[in-house]
N, C-alpha and C positions, 0 to 999 in steps of 0.2 A: 411752589413745593406742594401745596394742598392738593393739586390735581393728580399727583402721583401717589396719593395715599389710598389704600384699600379701605374704604369706609365701612365695608361689611365686616372687616376684621377688628375694628376699634371698639366694638360694643363690649362692655364689661371690662374695659382696659383702663388703666390709670391715666389721669389728665394732670398736666403740670404747667405752671406759668413760665414767663420769661426768666424769672429768677429762681427756677426750680421749686416754686411753691406747689404744695399739694392742693389741687383744685377739686379732687374727688374722683368719681368713677363715671365713665361715659355710659349713658343709658340708651340713647337713640339718636338718629340723624333725621331731622325733619325740616323741610322747607328751607334748606340752606343753612341750618343751625345745628350745632352739636349740643344736646342736652346733657349736662354734667350735674350729678348730684353728690353732695357732701354732707356727712353727718350720719347719726344713727337714728335718732327719734325725730327731731325737727330738722329735716334735711334742707340744706340750701340748694336751690335750683338755679343753674346758670344756663342761659341760652346764648352760646358763643357762636358768632358767624364762622362758617367752615373756612373761609378764606383767611382767617387769622391763625389757622393751624400751620405750624412751622415744620414739624417732622413727626415721623412715627417709626419706631424701631421694632415693632412687633409686640412690645409690652407697654410702652408709654407714649401717649399722644401729647406733644408739646405745642404750646401756643406762644406767639410772639407778643404777649401782653401780660402784664403783671397781675398778681392776685387782687391788688387794690383796684385796678382798672376793671377787672372782671366783676368785683362786688359792686362798684359804683355804677357800672353801665349795663351789665347783662344779667343781674340777679332779678328773677321774676318767677312767678308761679305758673304762668301760662305762656304758650308760644307767642312770640312777637308777630306783628303783622309783617307783610312783605317789605315795606319801606320804613319800618320803625327805626332800624339801625343803619339805614343806608348811608348815613354820613359818618359812621363810626368804623368802617372797614376800608373800602376802596378809597373814599375821600380822605380818610386820615392818612393812608399810605401815600396818596398823591400829594397831600399837603407837606408831608415829611420829605418827599422827594423834591418838592419846590424849594424847601428850606435848604436842603443839602446841595442842590444843583442850581440854585438861583432861579432863573426864568426858563431853564431847560426842561422840556417835557418829554417823557419817554412813553412810547406805545409798543406793546408787544403784539406781533402778528404771527400766529402759528402757521407754519408751512407743513403741509401734509404730503406724503408720498405713499404710493401703493407698493406693497412687497408681495412677492410670489410665495404662497404657501402650497407646497407640493406634497401630496399624499399618494399612497399606493393602495390599490385594491386588487384583490385576487379574482380572476375570472376563470371559467372552466371552458375547455374545448375538448374535442375528442380526436383521438388518433385510432384509425381502424387497421387492424392486422388481419389480412384476408388469407384463408387457405383455399386453394383451388386444385382440382385434379389435373394431373399430367399423365397422358397416356403414352406409353412407350412399349415397344415389342422386345421381349426377352427370349432368347433361345437357350434351351437346356438340352444337352445330349443325354439320352436315356437308353441304355442297352436293353434290348428285348430279345427274347428267344422264341423260335418257332421250330416245329418239326417238318422235315421234308422227306418225301418218299423217294427211295432209290431202288432200282431193280438190279439184282445181282444174279447171274446165272452160274450154276455149279452142277457137277455130275450127280446123278441120283446115287444115293447110298445103297440102294437095293434092298433095304429092310422094310420099306413101306409098300403095301400092296397097291397095285395100280388100280385106279378107278376108271370107270367107263368114261371115255371122253364126252364132253358136253356136246349136245346136239344142236345147240344154238348159242348165241352170244350171251354171256353172263358177266355181270358186274360184281366185283368183290370190293366191298367198302372197308376201308382201313381208316380208323380215326387218327387224326393228327392234332397236335396242340400248338398253340402260339400265344405269346403274350401281347396284350394290347395296352397302349398308353392311355391313361385317364388323367386329365388335368383338372385340378381344383385350385381355387385361389383363397388363401387365408391371410387376413390382415395381421400385421405385427407392427410394433413401435420401432421404426427405423432410427429416429433420433428425436431429440427434444429441442425446442426453440424457447429460449428464456427472454422474456420481454422485461426490461428494466426501465425505471424512471429515475432521473437524477436532476437536481436543480442546477441550472446554468445561469450565472449572473452576467448581465451585460449592462453597459451604461448607455442611457438614452438621453438626448438633449431635448429639453422642453423650452420653447421660446414663446413668450407672451408679452404683449405691450403693457407697460405700466405707466401710470400718470403721476407726475409730481408737480409741485407748485414752485414758482419763483416770483420774486418781487421786482417790479419795474417802477421807477419813480418818474413822474412827469410834472412839470410846473403848470399850475392852473392860474390863468390871468383873470 
């Protein structure tokens, strides 16, 4: 159970024994031991092995050992050496297991397995919208006006004095008018193209090999 405890969260939290005795307040975790202090002036210091922790509910860290055992075995002013209490945690539990199960011995083998942690990241790409010129011929009918010269013969009225006939060829210039077409091109907005973006969700399958462990037993002669 101690392996599932968040040891960073137990600091400054209440510690209690197997009979719900108040052991004090957790001060630090060091070298596999939990430092618990109790009292106001002359504080009692207990260095209790981490593997004796039974549960933690977010407020109280409970040990499977009584207050009397803590005082008799783990009360000290300095951190213990690595092997000072080696017979008081795992060995004690093993001896208790022997007493309960006779000669049966139990070993715990952790089996691990990989799990897939899938995350998403956003990447950017570009979509290009291209405008290109398209040349086409348009025909527009435009009415134009011009003047034409016609000759009409009629009898003389007799009121105009006759002039001396010309002695040689003579050209008479008569101005005529006509309309000509001039073409100019003026750009205008024919229509608008609206480009929209919208999210489209699709499901993609992600496949990856994961490794897990299994136990095989074999007899050794």
